[in-house]
N, C-alpha and C positions, 0 to 999 in steps of 0.2 A: 337182699337178692330175692328172697321168697316173696316179699311185698311187691317188688317190681313184676315178678311173674304173675302174681295174682292180679295186678292192675292190667297187665297185658292180656290175660285171658278174659277179664271183664270187658276190655275194649273190643276184643275180637268177637265176643258174644254179642255185645251191643251193635257192632257193625253188621253181623249176620242178621240180627233182628231188623235192623234198619234197611239194609240194601240187599240182603240175601247172601247165601254162601258163595255162589258163583262170582258175584261182583266183588265180594270180600277177597276171594282167592285171586281174582284178576288184579285188584289193587295191591295186594301183597307182592305178586309177581312184578308188577310195574315198579313198585318201590325198590325191589331188590335188583332191578336191572338198571345199573348206573348210567348206561347210555341213553336211557329214556326218562331221566328225571325231569319232571315238569318244572320249568323255570318259574312260573307263576307261584306254584306252591312253595318252591324253595325260597323265593324272595319273602313271602309272607312268614315262613318259618324263621328265616334269618332275622327279620325285623322283630318278631316276637321274642326270639332268644336275646338279641342285643339289648332291647329295651325292657326285658323282663316283664312283658305284658302277654296276656292271652289273646288269642284270635277273637274270642267273644267280646272282650273289652274293647278292642280296636274297632270292630265292625258293628257294635250294638247301635241301634237307632236311639239317639238321645239328644236332648237339647242342651245338656250340660257341656261345657267347653273345657274339658280337661287338657292341660298343656301336654301331658304325656300322650294322650290319644291323638292330639293334633300333630305332634312330632311323628308319631307312627304313620299317620295318614300322609304326611308330607314325604317321608322316606319311601313309603310304598308307592306313592304316585310317581316320584322321580325314578325309582328303580324299575318299575314296570314300563315307564316311558323309554328309559335308556337301555335296559337290558332285555326286555321282553317284546319290544316293538308294539306295545299297545298304544292306541290313539288316546288323546286326552278325553274324548267322549266315552270311550270304553272304560277308561280308568274311573271316570266320574260315576258310571253305573256301578262299578265294583265297590267303590268306597262311599257311595251315596252323596256325591257332590256334583255340581255342574262343571262343565268344561272350563269356564273362566276361572273357577276356583282352583282346578287342577293346574291350569296355566300359571297362576300365582304361586302355587306350591313348588312347581318346577323352577320358576324364576327365583324363588326364595333360596332354594338349595344352591343354585348357580351363583348367587350373590352373598353367600354366607361370609360374615365378618368374624374372623378368628379372634378379634380383640374383645368381642362380646362373649362372656363365659358360656351362656347356654347355647350360643351358635357354634362355639368351639367344640362343645360336647356333641352337638348334632353332627358336625363335620367328622369328628372322630368315629362316631357310630356309623356314619355313611362309609368311611374308609374301611372300617372293620367288615361291614357287610359286603362291600364291593370286593374286598380281598377274598372273602369266602366264595362269592359268585365266580370270580376269575379262577380260583382254585378248582371249583367244580367244572368250569368250562375246559380248563387245561386237562383235568382228569378224564373228561369225556372224549376229548380230542386225541389223547395220546396216552 
């Protein structure tokens, strides 16, 4: 518990140094207000949690083609498109890919074959994340 509090205070201190105290307070208020949870941030958080990856790992600019990173980008692309109403071009800018690649990612999710083990796992991850998103939407609406 003490270790977590120490980490929390370090993060708050770093946030204040980066964006200032007023913006840090605003972000904390925004986070505490369940009715105003940002779906974009929530989707990224859910994908990171589900795949046990960090945001830095997923969004780092690299030429290495990690399967875990690619799965995260595929899920993020699909979820932003279906749950956040982002265009494929907008998603491309976010994840560092072009619109046709985002189109392929979305198509890939829609055509997952559960007989293929890694696609079955990806489908299960998608279902878990969508369940969390729907739970948040229901919580916000009522």
